[in-house]
N, C-alpha and C positions, 0 to 999 in steps of 0.2 A: 851639380852642373850649372854653369852660368846661364841665365835666362836667354841669352842670345845665341846659345849653342844647342845643337841636337845631334843625336846619332842617326836620325831619320834621313833616308836618301830615297828619292823617287827617280826611277829611270824609265826608259821607253818600254821595256819588257819585264821589269821587276820592280819591287818596292821593298824597302826595309823600314819598318815603322816602330819606333821605340816609345815607351809610355810617356816620356816627357813631352811628346808632341800630341798626346791624346786630347781631344776637345769634345766634350759632351754637347749634344744638341737635342731638341725635341724631334719626335717622329709621329706623324699622324696616327691616331688610334691608340697610342700608348698613354696610359693614365698614370700620373705620379711617378713617371720614369723618364729617363733620358737615355740616349744611345750614343755610342762612339762608332761612327761608320769608318771602318778601316780599309776595306777593299770594296770597290764598286765599279760599274761600267764606265764611270767618268774617267777612270785611269786606264781603261782598256780591258778590264776583266769582264768575264761573261757571267759573273755571279756577284753576290754581295756577302761580305763578312762583317759582322759588327758585334759589339758588346752592349748588352742591355744592363743599365744600372737601375735596379729595382729596389724599392724601399717599402715603407709601410703603406699598405693598401694599393700597391702597384698592380696594374693589369696590362698585359701585352696587347698590342694591336695585331690585326690579321695581315698576312702577306697579300700581295696583289693577286689578281685573278690569274690562275694558271701557274702560280709559283709554289714550289715545295719548300719545306723548312726543316732544318735540323737544329736542335737546341741542346747545349751541353752546359751543365751547371759548373761554374768556376768557384763560386763562393756562395754560402748561405743555402737556402732551400726555397723551392717554388712548388706550387700546386698546379699540376697539369690536368686539365679536364678535356675529355674527348669521348664521343659516343656514349654519353651518360655515365662514364667511368671517371674516377679521380685517381691520380697517382701523385705521391709526394716524391719529388726529385731533389736529392742532395748532391754534394760535390762528387763529381765523377759519373753521375747518372745523366741520361739523355733521352730525347724523344725525336723521332722522325715523323713528320706530318705530310701526307700526300697533298698535292695541289687541290684547292677548292674544298678543303675539309674543315668544317667548323670545329674550333678548339679554343682553349684559353690557357694562359699562364698567369698566375697570380702570386704575389709575394706579400707576406705580413711583416717582413723585416728586411734589412739590407742584404741584397743578393746581387751577384754578377753572373750573367748568362751569356755564353758565346753562341751566336747564331750564324748559320750559313743559309742562304736562300738563292734559288735560281729558277728560271722558267723550265718546267718539266718538259722533256722531249719524248713523246710517246713513240712506240713501235707498233706497227700494224700487227694485230693478232696477239699482242702481249698485253695482258691486263695490268693497269697501273697498280703499284704496290699499296698495301695497307699500312696503317701506322705501326710504329715500332717504339717500344720503351725498353731501355736496357741500362746496365751498369757496366762501366768499363772494366771493373775488377772481376766480373763474371765471364768475360770473353776469353777464349783460348788465345794463347800466344804462340807464334811460330818464329823460328830462326829465319831471318831474311837472307836469302841466297846461301843458306847453310851456316851462317855466322851466329853462334849462340849468344854473342855479345850485342847483337842487334835484333831486338825482338819486335815483331809486328802484330798488332791486334786490329782486326777488322770489326767495326762496330755495326755495320749493316749487312743484311744478307747479300750473298754473291750470286745474283741472278739478273736476267735481262730486264726485269721490271724496273730495276734501279739504274738511273743514268748517272750516278755518282757514287763515290765511296767516301766515307769518313773513317779515317784510320788513326791509330796511335802508334808511334815509334818510340821505343825506349832503348838507349844506347849506354853501354857501360863505358867508363872513362877510357879513351883511346880508340873506341870503335868508330868505324866510318861507313858511309855508303861505299859499295864496292867499285864504283866508277862514277865519272862525271856523266850524269844523265842528260839526255837531250830528247824530248818527246813532245807529241802534240797535246798531251794533257796539260792543263794548268793547275796550279796549287794555290791554296790559301792555308796558312800555317800559323799556329800560335805556340810559343814555347811555354810549356807548363812547369818544367823543373829543370834544374841544372844549367849548363852552359856549353857552348861549342863555337865552332867556326863554320859559317855558311859561305860557300862560293856561289855567286849569282853573276852570270856573264863573266866579266873579267874583274869583278869586285869581290873582296873578301871581307865578311862582316863578323865581328864578335857578336854572338847572340846569347841572350840570357832570358830568364823567366820574365814573361810579360811582353816580349818582343813579338811582332807579327811580320810575316813575309808573304808577299805575292810573287809567284813565279808564272809568267805568261808562257804561252806555247813556245816550245823550242828554246827556252832560256836554259843555257848550260847551268847545271846545279850539282852541288856536292856538299856533304856535311861530315864533320868530324866532332866527336864529343871530347871535351876537355874538362879539367878540374878533377875533383876527388869523389864526386857523387854521380849517379846515373843522370842522364839527360833525357827528357821526354818531350815530344811535341804532338799536338793534334793537328791533322791536316785533311784538306778536301782535295779531291781530284775528280774530273769528269771522265766517264768511261762508258764503254758498250754502245756507242753511237757513231754512225758514219759522219765524218766532218762535213760532207756536202749536205746532209739532211739538216744539220744544225743551222746552216746558213741559207736554207731554203733554195738550194741550187739544183736540186734534182727535178 
């Protein structure tokens, strides 16, 4: 692609961000590492999504006070330490860290980690969740809306302690979402494999591995997988919280 061109498009209630627009930068607390901040409150989102580019002797910084974190390994391997335990996380493996929980990620070689962060919204009488370590390949898969060609994996427990979901969708070629969705939840998405077409508002975007999408609240959205191989994406959505509580309006 010519250096003066990009597939990236930023709109008021959605964004489509392609790798030719990625720009690494430092982030406080991260040692021997840079990050690519893809989605943030500066564009209107209520969460942050970014890629950490870790290398030899890289160490992750901590989230801000009250912020929860989800980390998914895209490439390489990282050591995750928490509660005096250590876990080696490779491609497809992940960790959820509750807010204000001491932990660390470290890398001895080149690694890429996708991170999602947001301010945790507690519910009275519900204890905050504990940390989670998992492997995408170990999670059960379910047919979305009864369609066996659209398989959904939920990477976090489904209970009120969690105010978000991190899920993975895998579509066979030709499979689609069953309708144009319009809802209060917002999404942050990264395409992991394959390709497809994403409708966002009145725009239609060819999407492929490495592309990132932000879908704000009430953004009309629809996806169709194309090509000859399955298409998979990892995505965030906020759930199980009253919208008024999130904006401190009660």
